[in-house]
C-alpha positions in Angstrom: -1.9 11.2 -10.4 -5.7 11.6 -10.2 -6.6 13.8 -7.3 -9.5 12.7 -5.1 -11.2 15.5 -3.3 -14.7 14.2 -2.5 -15.5 13.4 1.1 -16.7 9.8 0.3 -17.7 7.5 -2.5 -21.4 7.8 -2.7 -23.6 5.1 -4.3 -26.8 5.5 -6.3 -28.7 2.2 -5.8 -31.0 1.1 -8.6 -33.2 -1.9 -9.2 -31.6 -2.2 -12.6 -28.8 -4.8 -12.5 -25.2 -4.3 -13.8 -25.0 -0.5 -13.4 -22.1 1.3 -11.8 -22.3 3.1 -8.5 -22.9 6.9 -9.0 -22.9 9.8 -6.5 -25.7 11.3 -4.5 -25.1 14.0 -2.0 -28.7 14.6 -0.8 -29.8 11.7 1.3 -28.8 9.9 4.5 -30.7 6.5 4.3 -30.8 3.8 6.9 -29.2 0.5 6.1 -31.4 -2.6 6.1 -30.6 -4.5 9.2 -30.5 -8.2 8.6 -28.8 -11.2 10.2 -27.1 -12.3 7.0 -25.7 -10.4 3.9 -28.0 -9.6 1.1 -27.6 -11.1 -2.4 -25.4 -9.9 -5.2 -26.1 -11.4 -8.6 -22.7 -12.3 -10.1 -23.0 -12.7 -13.9 -21.5 -15.9 -15.3 -18.8 -14.8 -17.7 -18.6 -16.2 -21.2 -15.3 -17.8 -20.5 -16.6 -19.7 -17.4 -17.0 -23.0 -19.2 -13.7 -22.8 -21.2 -10.2 -23.5 -19.9 -8.5 -20.1 -19.7 -4.7 -20.0 -19.7 -3.6 -17.1 -17.5 -0.5 -16.7 -19.6 -2.6 -15.7 -22.5 -4.8 -13.0 -21.0 -4.3 -9.6 -19.4 -7.2 -10.0 -16.9 -10.6 -11.6 -16.4 -13.6 -9.3 -16.3 -16.5 -9.9 -13.9 -19.8 -7.9 -13.6 -22.4 -8.1 -10.9 -25.6 -6.4 -9.7 -25.9 -3.5 -7.3 -27.1 -5.0 -3.9 -30.2 -3.6 -2.3 -28.9 -2.2 1.0 -31.4 0.4 2.0 -35.2 0.6 2.1 -36.7 1.1 -1.3 -33.1 1.2 -2.7 -32.5 4.7 -1.3 -29.1 6.0 -2.1 -26.3 6.2 0.4 -25.5 9.8 1.0 -22.4 11.6 2.1 -23.8 12.1 5.6 -23.7 8.4 6.3 -19.9 8.5 6.5 -19.8 5.1 4.8 -18.5 3.8 1.6 -19.1 0.5 -0.2 -16.4 -1.4 -2.0 -16.3 -4.9 -3.5 -13.8 -7.7 -2.8 -13.4 -11.1 -4.6 -12.8 -14.4 -2.9 -11.7 -17.6 -4.7 -12.0 -21.2 -3.6 -10.9 -24.6 -4.9 -14.1 -26.4 -4.0 -16.9 -23.7 -3.6 -16.5 -23.7 0.2 -15.4 -20.5 2.0 -14.6 -21.7 5.6 -10.9 -21.1 6.2 -8.3 -18.9 4.5 -4.9 -19.9 3.4 -3.3 -17.2 5.6 -5.1 -18.6 8.6 -3.8 -22.1 7.9 -0.3 -20.8 7.2 -0.3 -19.0 10.5 -0.9 -22.3 12.3 2.3 -23.7 11.0 4.5 -20.6 11.4 6.6 -20.1 14.5 7.4 -16.9 16.3 10.5 -16.3 14.2 8.5 -16.6 10.9 9.8 -20.1 10.0 7.4 -22.8 8.7 7.0 -25.9 10.9 4.7 -27.8 8.5 2.4 -27.7 5.4 -0.8 -25.7 5.8 -4.0 -27.7 5.7 -7.7 -27.5 6.1 -8.1 -24.2 4.1 -10.3 -23.7 1.1 -10.3 -20.1 0.0 -8.3 -16.8 -0.5 -9.5 -13.2 -0.6 -7.7 -11.4 -3.4 -6.0 -8.1 -2.6 -7.7 -5.9 -5.2 -10.9 -4.1 -4.5 -13.4 -2.4 -6.7 -15.6 0.7 -6.4 -18.2 -0.2 -9.0 -20.1 -3.3 -10.1 -17.3 -4.4 -12.5 -13.9 -5.7 -11.8 -10.9 -7.0 -13.8 -9.2 -9.8 -11.9 -5.5 -9.4 -11.9 -3.7 -12.4 -13.6 -0.8 -12.4 -11.1 -3.2 -12.5 -8.1 -5.1 -15.4 -9.7 -1.9 -17.3 -10.4 -0.7 -16.9 -6.9 -4.1 -17.9 -5.5 -4.1 -21.1 -7.6 -0.6 -22.0 -6.4 -1.7 -21.5 -2.8 -4.9 -23.4 -3.1 -3.5 -26.4 -5.0 0.2 -26.4 -3.9 1.4 -27.6 -7.3 4.6 -29.5 -7.5 7.7 -27.8 -9.0 8.6 -28.8 -12.5 5.3 -30.6 -13.0 2.9 -29.7 -15.8 0.3 -27.2 -14.6 -3.2 -28.6 -15.0 -6.6 -27.0 -15.7 -7.8 -26.2 -12.2 -11.3 -25.3 -10.9 -11.7 -22.0 -9.2 -14.9 -20.9 -7.6 -15.3 -17.1 -7.5 -17.6 -14.9 -5.4 -18.0 -11.2 -4.8 -18.5 -9.5 -1.5 -19.9 -6.0 -0.8 -18.0 -4.5 2.1 -19.1 -1.3 3.9 -16.4 0.9 5.5 -17.9 2.5 8.6 -16.9 5.9 10.2 -14.7 4.3 12.8 -12.6 2.6 10.1 -14.2 -0.8 10.8 -15.8 -2.8 8.0 -18.8 -5.1 7.6 -19.7 -7.5 4.8 -23.3 -6.5 3.8 -23.7 -8.4 0.5 -22.3 -11.6 -1.1 -22.9 -13.5 -4.3 -23.1 -17.2 -5.0 -19.9 -18.6 -6.5 -19.3 -19.0 -10.2 -17.0 -21.8 -11.3 -14.1 -21.1 -13.7 -11.5 -23.4 -15.2 -8.0 -21.8 -15.2 -4.5 -22.9 -16.2 -1.8 -21.3 -14.0 0.8 -19.2 -15.8 3.7 -20.4 -13.6 4.7 -22.3 -10.5 5.3 -20.3 -7.4 7.0 -21.4 -4.2 4.3 -20.2 -1.9 6.1 -21.8 1.1 9.3 -19.8 0.6 10.1 -18.0 3.8 9.7 -14.2 3.1 12.9 -12.3 3.0 13.4 -10.3 6.2 14.3 -6.6 6.0 17.8 -5.5 6.8 19.0 -2.0 7.5 21.8 0.5 6.9 22.2 3.3 9.4 23.7 6.7 8.2 25.2 8.5 11.1 26.9 11.8 10.2 27.1 15.5 10.5 23.4 15.9 9.6 22.3 14.0 12.7 25.1 14.5 15.2 26.6 11.1 14.4 23.8 9.6 16.6 22.5 6.2 15.7 19.3 6.9 17.7 18.1 9.5 15.3 20.0 9.0 12.1 18.3 8.0 8.8 18.0 4.2 8.2 17.9 2.7 4.7 16.0 -0.5 4.1 16.7 -3.6 2.0 14.6 -6.7 1.1 17.6 -8.7 0.0 20.4 -7.5 2.3 22.3 -6.1 -0.7 20.6 -3.0 -2.1 19.4 -0.5 0.4 17.1 2.5 -0.3 15.6 5.4 1.6 15.6 9.1 2.4 18.3 10.9 4.3 19.0 14.5 5.2 22.7 15.2 4.3 25.0 17.9 5.5 28.6 17.0 5.4 30.5 13.8 6.3 28.9 10.5 7.1 29.3 6.7 7.2 27.2 3.6 6.9 26.8 1.0 9.6 25.0 -2.4 9.2 23.9 -2.2 12.9 22.8 0.5 15.2 26.2 1.1 16.7 29.9 1.4 15.8 30.8 -2.3 16.0 30.9 -2.5 12.1 30.9 0.1 9.4 31.2 0.9 5.7 33.5 3.8 5.2 35.2 5.7 2.3 37.2 2.6 1.4 34.1 0.4 1.0 32.9 2.0 -2.3 34.3 2.4 -5.8 31.4 4.1 -7.7 29.5 7.0 -6.3 27.4 9.9 -7.5 28.9 13.3 -8.2 27.8 14.7 -4.8 29.8 12.1 -2.9 33.6 12.0 -2.4 35.2 8.8 -1.1 38.6 10.4 -0.7 40.3 10.6 2.7 37.8 12.6 4.8 39.6 11.7 8.0 38.7 8.6 10.1 37.4 6.9 7.0 34.5 9.4 6.7 32.7 9.7 3.4 32.3 13.3 2.3 29.0 14.6 1.0 29.8 17.5 -1.3 26.3 18.4 -2.5 24.0 21.1 -1.0 22.5 20.3 2.4 19.1 18.8 2.0 16.9 15.7 1.5 18.2 12.9 -0.7 17.0 9.6 -1.9 19.8 7.0 -1.5 20.4 3.7 -3.3 23.4 1.8 -1.8 24.5 -1.4 -3.5 26.9 -3.1 -1.0 28.1 -6.0 -3.3 28.7 -3.7 -6.2 30.2 -1.0 -4.0 28.0 1.8 -5.3 26.3 4.8 -3.8 23.7 7.0 -5.6 22.2 10.0 -3.9 19.5 12.1 -5.7 18.2 15.4 -4.4 14.4 15.4 -3.8 11.8 18.0 -2.9 8.8 17.1 -0.8 5.8 19.4 -0.6 2.2 19.6 0.5 -0.6 20.2 -2.0 -4.4 20.2 -1.6 -7.7 22.1 -1.7 -6.1 25.1 0.1 -4.2 25.9 -3.1 -6.8 24.4 -5.5 -4.5 21.4 -6.1 -2.5 23.8 -8.2 0.7 24.5 -6.3 3.2 23.1 -3.8 4.1 24.3 -0.3 7.7 23.1 -0.2 8.9 21.4 3.0 12.2 22.2 4.6 14.2 20.0 7.0 13.8 20.6 10.7 17.1 19.5 12.2 15.8 19.7 15.8 12.9 17.3 15.2 14.6 15.3 12.4 11.7 15.7 10.0 10.4 17.7 7.0 8.2 20.6 8.0 6.0 23.3 6.4 3.6 25.9 7.6 0.2 26.1 5.9 -3.0 28.0 6.2 -6.4 26.3 5.6 -9.3 28.7 5.1 -11.7 25.8 5.6 -11.6 22.0 6.3 -9.2 21.0 3.6 -8.1 17.8 1.8 -4.4 17.5 1.0 -1.4 15.1 0.4 2.3 14.9 0.3 4.1 14.6 -3.1 7.7 14.5 -4.3 9.4 16.7 -7.0 6.2 18.6 -7.9 4.5 15.6 -9.5 2.3 12.6 -8.7 4.7 9.7 -9.6 5.7 9.6 -5.9 3.1 10.7 -3.4 2.1 9.8 0.1 -1.4 9.5 1.7 -3.4 7.7 4.4 -3.5 3.9 4.7 -6.9 2.3 4.6 -10.2 2.7 2.7 -11.5 5.9 4.4 -11.2 9.1 2.4 -10.5 11.8 3.4 -8.7 10.6 6.5 -7.3 12.2 9.6 -5.0 9.2 10.4 -1.4 10.1 9.8 0.1 7.3 12.0 0.7 5.0 9.0 1.3 6.7 5.7 1.6 4.8 2.4 2.5 5.4 -1.2 -0.5 6.5 -3.3 -2.7 6.5 -0.2 -5.9 8.4 0.5 -6.3 12.1 0.9 -5.8 13.6 4.3 -8.1 16.2 5.8 -7.2 19.0 8.1 -9.3 21.6 10.0 -9.4 25.3 9.1 -6.6 27.3 10.6 -2.8 27.8 10.6 -0.9 24.6 10.9 2.6 23.1 10.9 2.8 19.8 9.1 5.7 17.5 9.8 6.7 14.4 7.8 8.9 11.8 9.4 10.4 10.0 6.4 13.9 8.9 7.4 13.2 5.9 9.6 10.1 4.2 8.1 10.9 0.6 9.4 11.8 1.6 13.0 9.6 4.7 13.7 6.9 4.1 11.0 6.3 6.4 8.1 4.1 9.0 9.8 3.2 12.7 9.9 1.9 15.2 12.4 -0.3 18.3 11.9 -0.2 20.9 14.6 
């Protein structure tokens, strides 16, 4: 995991095209105020006039010029509290008037079911964003975009399809809002999709598995809840301390007990615990659960969550312990100065949590995501709480006091 500890991504604007965006800490320029976005020069790639099979490439590389956003191309300094990123939009005809998602929303009812075929749309904005004047377009994103734009028929041969691509320069402002400040003319490509995708398939709805037990007073209102995308395999975090059960609803009208499973991890005993309870024999603590209902298996792996950041030079971990009263992980820290920090699991960066959005560092802990942006906290002694057991119901969030 690469740690990011700068307060913002700073851009060194130049009149020379096709350079990356460097850092400058010494200026606070004023943006050019115009009624329409300024121009980005998108280079026509060598493959633009050739049919490109997406199945035969790892990605398509684009380069573009640095847009002139300030008087005399003055750099954007840290004090501006703004950062520029680049997004890519793709269209089937070169027009960019209505997105696929907007058209899909028009034929989707309140329960998420489709009432018709989307129409009248002509472009899609890809999910990936880029910090410099170069981007490698993701093949899977392009294939999905082609399927949405052209709605290919299943089992039909996939044709060479025109795709018009343009780049946008988007400024993230201090209040987390954003504004498109620069845009390129579109460049036409000819692409062959790698596969057919059923873009009209109704997304699977999440289903849940409650874990009432000794660790939470057998209370459905506060107990951990595992999440599943397919209604079969459930995953999530739970504090364990003794006997427990699973229920597919938030009450006792149905349950999975010690007779419901045949294969379990070494820290679980499905013998007769009384009342059908499942006995957790491992040490009390936080565990990551994988429960496969059709295959009757339970796996529970002990995990350690910690806080790491500038206050310990990103070189140590302040281990969190479970607060049974507040049903969260908690740790006390001392920041000598305003400090950037993150959550991570098992003393490594493979699994880490940060702030959602493009602003870094961020003070927003209401919506935490995997591999998110660094948080920032003020100098002083603090208690940090991480609420990780009920992400779908209560939101994966944290509190710093």
